[in-house]
C-alpha positions as CSV (number, residue, x, y, z in Angstrom):
1,X,-62.8,-53.0,-201.7
2,X,-61.2,-54.3,-204.8
3,X,-62.5,-51.5,-207.0
4,X,-60.3,-48.7,-205.5
5,X,-57.7,-49.2,-208.3
6,X,-59.0,-47.6,-211.6
7,X,-59.2,-50.3,-214.2
8,X,-58.7,-50.1,-217.9
9,X,-61.5,-49.3,-220.3
10,X,-63.5,-52.1,-221.9
11,X,-62.3,-53.1,-225.4
12,X,-65.0,-51.1,-227.2
13,X,-63.7,-48.0,-225.4
14,X,-60.0,-48.7,-225.7
15,X,-58.1,-47.5,-228.7
16,X,-54.6,-47.5,-230.1
17,X,-51.6,-49.4,-228.9
18,X,-52.4,-48.6,-225.3
19,X,-55.8,-50.3,-225.5
20,X,-54.3,-53.3,-227.2
21,X,-51.6,-53.6,-224.6
22,X,-54.1,-53.3,-221.8
23,X,-56.2,-56.1,-223.4
24,X,-53.1,-58.3,-223.6
25,X,-52.4,-57.8,-219.9
26,X,-56.0,-58.5,-219.0
27,X,-56.0,-61.7,-221.1
28,X,-52.7,-62.7,-219.3
29,X,-54.4,-62.4,-216.0
30,X,-57.3,-64.6,-217.1
31,X,-55.0,-67.1,-218.6
32,X,-53.0,-67.4,-215.4
33,X,-56.3,-67.9,-213.5
34,X,-57.2,-70.8,-215.7
35,X,-53.7,-72.3,-215.5
36,X,-53.8,-72.2,-211.7
37,X,-57.2,-73.8,-211.4
38,X,-56.1,-76.6,-213.8
39,X,-52.8,-77.1,-212.0
40,X,-54.7,-77.4,-208.7
41,X,-56.4,-80.5,-210.1
42,X,-53.5,-82.3,-211.7
43,X,-50.6,-81.5,-209.3
44,X,-52.4,-83.1,-206.3
45,X,-52.8,-86.6,-207.9
46,X,-49.0,-87.3,-207.9
47,X,-48.8,-86.4,-204.2
48,X,-51.3,-89.0,-203.0
49,X,-48.7,-91.7,-202.1
50,X,-46.7,-89.1,-200.1
51,X,-49.8,-87.9,-198.3
52,X,-50.8,-91.4,-197.4
53,X,-47.3,-91.9,-195.8
54,X,-47.3,-88.5,-194.1
55,X,-50.7,-88.9,-192.4
56,X,-50.6,-92.7,-192.1
57,X,-53.8,-92.9,-194.1
58,X,-55.3,-95.3,-196.6
59,X,-55.5,-94.5,-200.3
60,X,-59.3,-94.1,-200.0
61,X,-58.8,-91.5,-197.3
62,X,-56.2,-89.4,-199.1
63,X,-58.2,-89.6,-202.3
64,X,-60.5,-87.0,-200.8
65,X,-57.7,-84.5,-201.2
66,X,-58.5,-84.7,-204.9
67,X,-62.2,-85.3,-204.6
68,X,-62.9,-82.4,-202.3
69,X,-61.4,-80.0,-204.8
70,X,-63.3,-81.5,-207.8
71,X,-66.6,-81.6,-205.8
72,X,-66.3,-78.0,-204.8
73,X,-65.8,-77.0,-208.4
74,X,-68.6,-79.1,-209.8
75,X,-71.1,-78.1,-207.1
76,X,-70.5,-74.3,-207.1
77,X,-69.4,-73.5,-210.7
78,X,-72.8,-72.2,-211.9
79,X,-73.5,-70.4,-208.6
80,X,-70.3,-68.4,-208.7
81,X,-71.0,-67.4,-212.3
82,X,-74.4,-66.0,-211.3
83,X,-72.9,-64.2,-208.4
84,X,-70.4,-62.6,-210.7
85,X,-73.3,-61.3,-212.9
86,X,-75.0,-59.8,-209.8
87,X,-72.1,-58.3,-207.8
88,X,-69.5,-57.8,-210.5
89,X,-67.3,-60.3,-212.3
90,X,-64.0,-58.4,-211.7
91,X,-64.7,-58.0,-208.0
92,X,-65.6,-61.7,-207.6
93,X,-62.7,-62.9,-209.6
94,X,-60.3,-61.0,-207.4
95,X,-62.0,-62.5,-204.3
96,X,-61.7,-66.0,-205.9
97,X,-58.0,-65.6,-206.7
98,X,-57.4,-64.4,-203.1
99,X,-59.3,-67.3,-201.7
100,X,-57.4,-69.8,-203.9
101,X,-54.1,-68.4,-202.8
102,X,-54.9,-68.3,-199.1
103,X,-56.3,-71.8,-199.1
104,X,-53.2,-73.0,-201.0
105,X,-51.1,-71.7,-198.1
106,X,-53.4,-73.4,-195.6
107,X,-53.1,-76.7,-197.6
108,X,-49.3,-76.5,-197.4
109,X,-49.4,-75.8,-193.7
110,X,-52.0,-78.4,-192.8
111,X,-51.1,-80.5,-189.7
112,X,-53.6,-83.3,-190.3
113,X,-55.6,-84.8,-193.2
114,X,-59.0,-83.3,-192.2
115,X,-57.5,-79.8,-192.3
116,X,-56.0,-80.5,-195.7
117,X,-59.2,-81.8,-197.1
118,X,-61.1,-78.7,-195.8
119,X,-58.5,-76.4,-197.3
120,X,-58.7,-78.2,-200.6
121,X,-62.5,-77.8,-200.7
122,X,-62.0,-74.0,-200.1
123,X,-59.4,-74.0,-202.8
124,X,-61.9,-75.7,-205.1
125,X,-64.3,-72.8,-204.5
126,X,-61.6,-70.3,-205.5
127,X,-60.9,-72.4,-208.6
128,X,-64.6,-72.5,-209.5
129,X,-64.6,-68.7,-209.5
130,X,-61.4,-68.5,-211.5
131,X,-62.5,-71.0,-214.2
132,X,-66.0,-69.5,-214.6
133,X,-65.2,-65.8,-214.5
134,X,-62.1,-66.1,-216.6
135,X,-64.2,-67.2,-219.6
136,X,-67.0,-64.8,-218.7
137,X,-64.6,-61.8,-218.7
138,X,-63.2,-62.5,-222.2
139,X,-66.1,-60.5,-223.6
140,X,-65.0,-57.5,-221.4
141,X,-61.3,-57.9,-222.0
142,X,-60.9,-58.4,-225.7
143,X,-62.6,-57.3,-228.9
144,X,-65.5,-59.5,-230.2
145,X,-63.7,-60.5,-233.4
146,X,-60.8,-62.0,-231.3
147,X,-63.0,-64.1,-229.0
148,X,-61.9,-67.3,-230.7
149,X,-58.2,-66.6,-230.2
150,X,-58.9,-65.7,-226.6
151,X,-60.8,-68.9,-226.0
152,X,-58.1,-70.9,-227.7
153,X,-55.5,-69.3,-225.3
154,X,-57.6,-70.2,-222.3
155,X,-57.8,-73.8,-223.6
156,X,-54.0,-73.8,-224.1
157,X,-53.4,-72.7,-220.5
158,X,-55.8,-75.4,-219.2
159,X,-53.9,-78.0,-221.1
160,X,-50.6,-76.6,-219.9
161,X,-51.8,-76.9,-216.3
162,X,-52.9,-80.5,-216.8
163,X,-49.6,-81.4,-218.5
164,X,-47.4,-79.5,-216.0
165,X,-49.0,-80.9,-212.8
166,X,-47.6,-84.4,-212.6
167,X,-44.0,-83.5,-213.6
168,X,-43.9,-80.3,-211.5
169,X,-45.4,-82.1,-208.6
170,X,-42.9,-84.9,-208.8
171,X,-40.0,-82.5,-208.8
172,X,-41.4,-80.5,-205.9
173,X,-42.1,-83.6,-203.8
174,X,-38.7,-85.1,-204.4
175,X,-36.9,-81.8,-203.6
176,X,-39.0,-80.1,-201.0
177,X,-41.7,-82.5,-199.8
178,X,-45.5,-82.8,-200.3
179,X,-46.2,-79.3,-198.9
180,X,-44.5,-77.7,-201.8
181,X,-47.2,-78.8,-204.3
182,X,-49.6,-76.6,-202.6
183,X,-47.3,-73.7,-201.6
184,X,-46.2,-73.2,-205.2
185,X,-49.6,-71.7,-205.9
186,X,-49.0,-68.9,-203.4
187,X,-46.6,-66.7,-205.4
188,X,-48.4,-67.6,-208.7
189,X,-51.7,-66.6,-207.1
190,X,-50.3,-63.3,-205.9
191,X,-49.1,-62.6,-209.4
192,X,-52.5,-63.5,-210.8
193,X,-54.2,-61.2,-208.3
194,X,-51.9,-58.3,-209.1
195,X,-52.4,-58.7,-212.9
196,X,-56.2,-58.9,-212.6
197,X,-56.4,-55.9,-210.2
198,X,-54.4,-53.7,-212.5
199,X,-55.7,-54.8,-215.9
200,X,-59.3,-56.0,-215.9
201,X,-62.0,-53.6,-216.9
202,X,-64.1,-52.1,-214.2
203,X,-67.5,-53.8,-213.5
204,X,-70.4,-52.1,-215.0
205,X,-73.3,-52.6,-212.6
206,X,-76.8,-51.4,-212.7
207,X,-78.2,-49.3,-209.8
208,X,-78.7,-51.5,-206.7
209,X,-82.5,-51.1,-207.0
210,X,-82.4,-52.7,-210.5
211,X,-80.1,-55.6,-209.6
212,X,-81.7,-59.1,-209.8
213,X,-82.1,-61.0,-206.6
214,X,-80.1,-64.1,-205.8
215,X,-81.9,-67.4,-206.0
216,X,-81.0,-69.1,-202.7
217,X,-83.4,-72.1,-203.0
218,X,-82.3,-72.8,-206.5
219,X,-78.7,-72.5,-205.6
220,X,-79.0,-75.0,-202.7
221,X,-81.0,-77.5,-204.8
222,X,-78.5,-77.3,-207.7
223,X,-75.6,-77.7,-205.3
224,X,-77.2,-80.7,-203.7
225,X,-78.0,-82.3,-207.0
226,X,-74.5,-81.8,-208.5
227,X,-72.8,-83.1,-205.3
228,X,-75.0,-86.2,-205.2
229,X,-74.3,-86.9,-208.9
230,X,-70.6,-86.3,-208.6
231,X,-70.4,-88.6,-205.5
232,X,-72.4,-91.3,-207.3
233,X,-69.9,-91.3,-210.1
234,X,-66.8,-91.3,-207.9
235,X,-67.4,-93.3,-204.7
236,X,-66.9,-97.0,-204.8
237,X,-64.9,-96.5,-208.0
238,X,-68.0,-95.9,-210.1
239,X,-69.6,-99.3,-209.4
240,X,-73.4,-99.5,-209.2
241,X,-73.7,-100.4,-205.5
242,X,-76.5,-99.4,-203.2
243,X,-74.7,-96.2,-202.2
244,X,-74.2,-95.2,-205.8
245,X,-77.8,-95.9,-206.7
246,X,-79.1,-94.0,-203.7
247,X,-77.0,-91.0,-204.7
248,X,-78.2,-91.2,-208.3
249,X,-81.8,-91.3,-207.0
250,X,-81.1,-88.3,-204.8
251,X,-79.6,-86.4,-207.8
252,X,-82.7,-87.2,-210.0
253,X,-85.0,-86.0,-207.2
254,X,-82.9,-82.9,-206.7
255,X,-83.0,-82.1,-210.4
256,X,-86.7,-82.4,-210.5
257,X,-87.2,-80.1,-207.6
258,X,-84.7,-77.6,-209.1
259,X,-86.7,-77.4,-212.3
260,X,-89.9,-76.8,-210.3
261,X,-88.3,-74.0,-208.1
262,X,-86.7,-72.3,-211.1
263,X,-90.0,-72.1,-212.9
264,X,-91.5,-70.1,-210.0
265,X,-88.4,-68.1,-209.0
266,X,-88.6,-64.3,-209.6
267,X,-84.8,-64.2,-210.3
268,X,-83.9,-67.8,-211.2
269,X,-80.3,-69.1,-211.0
270,X,-80.8,-70.6,-214.5
271,X,-83.5,-69.3,-216.8
272,X,-84.9,-72.6,-218.1
273,X,-86.1,-70.9,-221.3
274,X,-82.5,-70.2,-222.3
275,X,-82.0,-73.9,-222.7
276,X,-84.4,-73.7,-225.7
277,X,-81.7,-71.7,-227.5
278,X,-80.3,-74.2,-230.0
279,X,-76.7,-72.9,-229.8
280,X,-76.6,-73.0,-226.0
281,X,-78.4,-76.3,-225.6
282,X,-76.3,-78.0,-228.2
283,X,-73.1,-76.5,-226.9
284,X,-73.8,-77.9,-223.4
285,X,-74.7,-81.4,-224.7
286,X,-71.7,-81.6,-227.0
287,X,-69.3,-80.4,-224.3
288,X,-70.5,-83.2,-222.0
289,X,-70.1,-85.8,-224.6
290,X,-66.6,-84.9,-225.9
291,X,-65.4,-84.4,-222.3
292,X,-66.6,-88.0,-221.5
293,X,-64.5,-89.2,-224.5
294,X,-61.4,-87.3,-223.5
295,X,-61.6,-88.7,-219.9
296,X,-61.5,-92.2,-221.4
297,X,-57.9,-91.5,-222.7
298,X,-56.8,-90.7,-219.1
299,X,-58.7,-93.7,-217.6
300,X,-58.0,-96.4,-220.2
301,X,-54.7,-95.2,-221.7
302,X,-52.4,-96.1,-218.7
303,X,-53.8,-99.7,-218.4
304,X,-53.4,-100.3,-222.2
305,X,-49.9,-98.9,-222.4
306,X,-48.6,-100.8,-219.4
307,X,-50.5,-104.1,-219.5
308,X,-51.0,-104.6,-223.3
309,X,-47.9,-102.9,-224.7
310,X,-45.7,-103.7,-221.7
311,X,-44.3,-100.2,-221.2
312,X,-42.7,-99.2,-217.9
313,X,-44.0,-96.5,-215.6
314,X,-41.6,-93.9,-217.0
315,X,-42.5,-94.6,-220.6
316,X,-46.2,-94.7,-219.8
317,X,-45.9,-91.2,-218.3
318,X,-44.0,-89.9,-221.4
319,X,-46.6,-91.3,-223.8
320,X,-49.5,-90.1,-221.8
321,X,-48.0,-86.6,-221.7
322,X,-48.3,-86.5,-225.5
323,X,-52.0,-85.6,-225.3
324,X,-51.7,-82.5,-223.0
325,X,-48.6,-81.4,-224.9
326,X,-50.4,-81.5,-228.2
327,X,-53.4,-79.7,-226.6
328,X,-51.1,-76.9,-225.3
329,X,-49.6,-76.5,-228.8
330,X,-52.8,-76.6,-230.7
331,X,-55.0,-74.3,-228.6
332,X,-53.8,-71.0,-230.1
333,X,-53.9,-72.1,-233.7
334,X,-57.4,-73.5,-233.1
335,X,-58.6,-70.2,-231.7
336,X,-57.2,-68.3,-234.6
337,X,-58.9,-70.7,-237.0
338,X,-62.2,-70.0,-235.3
339,X,-61.8,-66.3,-235.7
340,X,-61.0,-66.7,-239.4
341,X,-63.4,-69.4,-240.5
342,X,-66.3,-69.1,-238.0
343,X,-67.3,-71.1,-235.0
344,X,-70.1,-73.2,-236.5
345,X,-67.9,-74.7,-239.2
346,X,-65.0,-75.3,-236.9
347,X,-67.2,-77.1,-234.4
348,X,-68.0,-79.6,-237.2
349,X,-64.3,-79.8,-238.2
350,X,-63.2,-80.5,-234.6
351,X,-65.9,-83.2,-234.1
352,X,-64.9,-84.9,-237.3
353,X,-61.3,-85.0,-236.2
354,X,-62.3,-86.3,-232.8
355,X,-64.4,-89.1,-234.3
356,X,-61.5,-90.1,-236.6
357,X,-59.1,-90.0,-233.6
358,X,-61.5,-92.1,-231.4
359,X,-61.9,-94.8,-234.0
360,X,-58.2,-94.7,-234.7
361,X,-57.5,-95.4,-231.0
362,X,-59.7,-98.4,-231.4
363,X,-57.7,-99.8,-234.3
364,X,-54.2,-98.3,-234.8
365,X,-52.5,-99.3,-231.4
366,X,-53.3,-102.9,-232.1
367,X,-51.7,-102.7,-235.5
368,X,-48.7,-100.4,-234.8
369,X,-48.3,-100.3,-231.0
370,X,-47.1,-97.1,-229.4
371,X,-46.7,-95.4,-232.8
372,X,-50.4,-96.2,-233.6
373,X,-51.4,-94.8,-230.2
374,X,-49.5,-91.6,-230.7
375,X,-50.8,-91.2,-234.2
376,X,-54.4,-91.5,-233.0
377,X,-53.8,-89.0,-230.2
378,X,-52.3,-86.5,-232.7
379,X,-55.7,-86.5,-234.4
380,X,-58.0,-86.7,-231.4
381,X,-56.4,-84.0,-229.2
382,X,-56.2,-81.1,-231.8
383,X,-59.7,-82.0,-232.7
384,X,-60.8,-81.6,-229.1
385,X,-59.0,-78.2,-228.8
386,X,-60.6,-77.0,-232.0
387,X,-64.0,-78.0,-230.8
388,X,-63.5,-76.4,-227.4
389,X,-62.4,-73.1,-228.9
390,X,-65.2,-73.0,-231.4
391,X,-67.9,-74.2,-229.0
392,X,-66.9,-71.8,-226.3
393,X,-66.9,-69.0,-228.8
394,X,-70.2,-69.9,-230.3
395,X,-71.9,-70.1,-226.9
396,X,-70.3,-67.0,-225.3
397,X,-69.9,-64.5,-228.2
398,X,-73.4,-63.1,-228.2
399,X,-74.5,-63.7,-224.6
400,X,-76.0,-60.7,-222.9
401,X,-73.4,-59.0,-220.5
402,X,-75.6,-59.6,-217.5
403,X,-75.8,-63.4,-218.2
404,X,-72.1,-64.1,-219.1
405,X,-71.2,-65.4,-215.7
406,X,-74.0,-68.0,-215.3
407,X,-73.7,-69.2,-219.0
408,X,-69.9,-69.6,-218.5
409,X,-70.6,-71.5,-215.4
410,X,-73.0,-73.8,-217.2
411,X,-70.5,-74.4,-220.0
412,X,-67.7,-75.3,-217.5
413,X,-70.2,-77.5,-215.6
414,X,-71.0,-79.4,-218.7
415,X,-67.3,-80.1,-219.2
416,X,-66.8,-81.2,-215.6
417,X,-69.8,-83.4,-215.6
418,X,-68.5,-85.1,-218.8
419,X,-65.1,-85.7,-217.1
420,X,-66.8,-87.1,-214.0
421,X,-69.1,-89.3,-216.0
422,X,-66.3,-90.4,-218.3
423,X,-64.2,-91.6,-215.4
424,X,-67.0,-93.8,-214.3
425,X,-68.9,-94.8,-217.4
426,X,-66.0,-95.3,-219.8
427,X,-64.0,-97.1,-217.1
428,X,-67.0,-99.4,-216.6
429,X,-67.2,-100.1,-220.3
430,X,-63.5,-100.9,-220.4
431,X,-63.8,-103.2,-217.4
432,X,-66.9,-104.9,-219.0
433,X,-65.1,-105.4,-222.3
434,X,-62.1,-107.0,-220.7
435,X,-64.4,-109.6,-219.1
436,X,-62.2,-109.9,-216.1
437,X,-60.4,-107.8,-213.4
438,X,-58.5,-105.2,-215.3
439,X,-55.6,-105.3,-212.8
440,X,-55.1,-109.0,-213.5
441,X,-56.1,-109.1,-217.2
442,X,-53.7,-110.3,-219.8
443,X,-52.5,-108.3,-222.8
444,X,-55.1,-109.7,-225.2
445,X,-58.1,-108.9,-223.0
446,X,-56.9,-105.4,-222.2
447,X,-56.4,-104.7,-226.0
448,X,-59.9,-105.9,-226.6
449,X,-61.2,-103.6,-223.9
450,X,-59.3,-100.7,-225.5
451,X,-60.9,-101.4,-228.9
452,X,-64.5,-101.6,-227.5
453,X,-64.1,-98.5,-225.3
454,X,-62.9,-96.2,-228.1
455,X,-65.4,-97.6,-230.6
456,X,-68.0,-96.5,-228.1
457,X,-66.2,-93.2,-227.8
458,X,-66.3,-92.7,-231.5
459,X,-70.1,-93.3,-231.5
460,X,-70.5,-90.7,-228.7
461,X,-68.6,-88.2,-230.9
462,X,-70.8,-89.0,-233.9
463,X,-73.7,-88.3,-231.5
464,X,-72.2,-84.9,-230.8
465,X,-71.7,-84.3,-234.5
466,X,-75.4,-85.0,-235.2
467,X,-76.3,-82.5,-232.4
468,X,-74.1,-79.9,-234.0
469,X,-75.7,-80.4,-237.4
470,X,-79.2,-80.2,-236.0
471,X,-78.3,-77.1,-234.0
472,X,-76.9,-75.4,-237.0
473,X,-80.1,-76.1,-239.0
474,X,-82.2,-74.8,-236.1
475,X,-80.1,-71.7,-235.7
476,X,-80.4,-70.9,-239.4
477,X,-84.2,-71.2,-239.2
478,X,-84.3,-69.0,-236.1
479,X,-82.2,-66.3,-237.8
480,X,-84.7,-66.0,-240.6
481,X,-87.4,-65.0,-238.2
482,X,-85.4,-63.4,-235.3
483,X,-85.5,-59.7,-234.7
484,X,-82.4,-57.8,-235.9
485,X,-79.8,-57.2,-233.2
486,X,-81.5,-59.5,-230.7
487,X,-79.2,-61.3,-228.3
488,X,-79.4,-65.1,-228.4
489,X,-79.1,-65.8,-224.7
């Protein structure tokens, strides 16, 4: 199949300028995969009004064009990571890129809304593969001492995709219509496939008799649990109505059954004992918390800028673009800092910056308006990128090769769950703090809601900082008694 083309050697086998160039091309293919999966999320949002008009549908109906994509990613991201560990990460990444590209073409050619929603769910499956295995393949594509820089680059490309989506989508819709926001992925997907096929190291697989089995029951239960939770956080705009409570109850039940099944499985999807590892457990918890905080900037920011500061739609878009732009610019320097100063220290530095930025968002905009908002974002966003690069490096650097896919999936899942939870929970805190309907609230109540929301965000980041300090202490204790050379995960 995809293995007919000889691939480059792994980084520990490559040498000289040829090996370095090959690693750069491999990293380029992984970066483009991350860019496309991120772009697939952000570019569709701007097209919702056009889709509602084209299909004579309500906003709630066309919103499933976005939700189907996000649900597919959240539900399947751990599963595809495990599949990559079993059948080969290069092979599965190529299949994921191909699936993403073909489903993008189907989305652009859709004749009705159900077909478009189906195509977007398939595209989300491809994106889940690309997001998870791009991170998992870093250990195969680059030298270990450059892991931080590679993770920083992937973070940069994710931010570029997020920042580029709304503006690129607007231009494409204005010039070519809504179908162009999906069809633009086709040539880019073809390029990503070609780069990955030619540059990624060949899969190193054990003999078929030694390969672990695939945990079907655990996979189905985890998918059910994640889908129920994601729907509970997104339907009915995050309110705690009967449907949301029923979905949350189903998610809790599914999680309990999943734990029972995994304890008895011969080849579990997730080895529960790995969650006792202080670095992995802390990394997942911190990733969820900080992603919840970052989602608050996207949920609360537009209301504050428009209703409290009185900015027009164009200026709101410009100010809101500052965060993704700063993320894109700070990703690479953050990764290099991780390589030079070490991941544990830079996790702490990133979280301190995020806490300062969150509390600054609670205070400075009220004092200095737009300038205060931008100043706070210039602290919060680089802190987030620094944390991401350091945390991803700390979790992934010493993972056993046969577990990189599933651990990468868990890390990406923690981020996605944080984003989904942040959209609901932080939005609910903002609505509660305004004490009235946000859409009709006056400038003063919106400002009060902003202050309360980001004070809570700052407390969440302090919680993540305490987790980091405890994890560091536990890891140091474990190192004193661990066997030399033993992998952590």
